[in-house]
N, C-alpha and C positions, 0 to 999 in steps of 0.2 A: 404701560412704563407713564413712573413718575417723576421727572427731573425736579418738581420739589420738593418729594419724601427726598431724596437725596441734599439738595442745596439745605434744607434742612437739619440735615445732620450736625453733630460740632465739626467742628475745622480741622480737628485733630485725627476724624475718622473720615472724613472729607478726602483731607489727602495723602493719608492710607491707602482709600483707593483707587485716587489720583495715580499713586507712585506706581505699583502694582501694578493698575493697566496701560501706564506709560513701559514700564520695562518690560514689560508682556509684547505688548506691541512692535514694540523695539527690537526684540531680541529673537522674535519669531516672523514678524509679518503679518500680515491677516488672516491668512488661510490656517495658519500653521496656528494661532492663536488659539488660548486653551481658557474659555470662561470661568471655571474649576478652579483652575489654577489661581485667575485673578482672585476668586473669590479665597482662596485659602490664603495669598498674601494678603487679603487684607481685612480678615478674618470675621466674614461676614459668609452666610449661608449663601450660596450660586442660587439660590430663590430669589434672595435680597436682590444682591447685581441685576437678574433681569426685572423685578419689580422697577429697582431705579430708574434702567435702560431700555428695557422692553428686547432686547438682542444684541449680538456680538458687534452687530454695526451700530446700534442704538450706542454704542459704549465709545468706539473706534471711531466714533464721528465727532460724540460731546469730547472726548479726551484732544481728540486734535483742533476741534477748535478753541478750545479751552488753553492750549499750549501756542496753538496763534494766537491768541489776547494776548498772554503775557509777554509772548514773544515781541509783538509787534508795541505795545504800552511801554515794552525797556526802548527800543529803539528811540518812539516818538521822544519819551524821557529825556534819554543820550540827548538826542539831536537841539535839544531847545536849550541844552547849555553851550551849546556852538555858539558864540558872537565873533567869528571870524568870519570876513570874504575872500581870505585871499585863498586861492584855489589848490595849495600843497596843503596848507594846514587846512581845510575842505575835508582833503583826501586823507591826509593824515588821520583828523578825527576820525572818520570813518571806518577806517582800514581797524583803528584802536578800539572805535564800539563794535565789529562785527564779533570783534576777536574775543572779544571781554563777555559779548554772551553764552560764548561758550564755557564759558570761565564759572559767570550768574546763572546761568539754566541750562546746564550739560543735559540733563535729560531730556528737556523741549526739543534743543535745537538738534539735538540724537535722533531724536523720536520723527522730525519734519523731513529731515533728512530720507529718514526709510520712508514715510510715510507718503511722504509725493510721488514716490517711485512704486504705489501700489498697482498691478494691473487688475486687483482685481474686479469682475462683469460687476456684485453685487456692489460696490461702493463707488465704481468712475464717478455717478453724475455728481454726487454729494464731494466726492473727492475732489472732482476736478471745480467744483462749487469754490469751496476753502483755497485749493491751490491760487486758485485766480483774485480771490480776494487779498492775497495776503500777499504778490505779487505785484498789484495793483497800489497796495496802500504802498508798502516799500518803495514800491517806485516812486511815488508820489513826493513823499515824503523827502527822497533824495535830490530828488529833479531842482525842487524849490531851490534848495539850498548850492548844487553847483549852479544854476542858471542864475543866482547873483552873483557867485563868487564870477563863473564866467563873463555877467557883464561890465565887472569888473576892471577886465582884463582889453590890450589896443588891438583887437582882433582884424585882419586883414577885411575890407571892405567884402568880398566877392566870398568869404566865409560864412557857411551856414555855423548857428550857435549851439544848434540842435543837433547837426551832423559833430562839432566838436564835442558835446556834451557824449552823444552815442560810444567817440574814442575812447575816453576819459572813463566811461562807465566801464568798456570792454577791458581797459587796462584793471582798474581798479578789482572786476570782480575775479579775472585772471587772478591776478597778483594773489588776491585774499585765499585763494581756492591753493595758490603754491605754499603761501605762509603756513593753513591748513593743516594742508601733508607735511611741511616740516617741524609742527611745531604740538600739533593735536594733539598727542601723548602727552603733553607737555607745556599746555594755552602758558600759565605763570611761569614759563622761562620767557616767554615773549616779552611778558611786563620787564621782569627783570632787568631783561636788557634790549631795547625795542632801538636801538638805533641803527647795528648792522643792516636792518628792516629796510629803516624809512631813507638809508643812503642810498638803497639798489634801489626803492623805489621813485626815489626825486631825482635818479640815473634815469631810468625809464621815461620821466613825465619831462625830462630838458628832453632828450631826444622827439619826443612832439611837440614839444617848445619851441624848441633851435633847427629841426628837422634833420635829415640824413646826407644831404651835400654841401658840399664844400659852398662857400657864399660868393 
């Protein structure tokens, strides 16, 4: 295996192999993915693919980590543009940022969804390492933003800020999945008219903010 040889390829050649591999693994899963199809789609010999990555496992893990790096970089870049400490604005921004990933990096986002649920024992250990890396870094980035926003609120003295954070993140994650389910086949339509979604999200957050019992 020589990843160095792969990295020295021209960008268009590297990208063709990368895209072919992502499409193959996303469509067929690890066990049923075929390196011959990847090579054919990449316009390279099968031997070249093994020369670059060593094995199907090596190819899968390299492509997965590359996809994760691209997604994390995009998330970090987006979050650096957030200049508000208003909680609702932060949550709205995070929702927009997450959905924007499906518009800007559709191959990578669809791939990691299938990749992270792989059950093959052959890749289990390394896959768990990559999944943990992605989860921890994603969590670190949004924790910093939400904690700063929560500290701006006049919370009751007996309430743990970390518990409020957990509740808010739970709402955001569940609601993001709800929106993805509704808009996944047409993400651009969300960005064309996000207001109904944001109004509904604010309704949920107001329930947390004001409670469910009459004063």
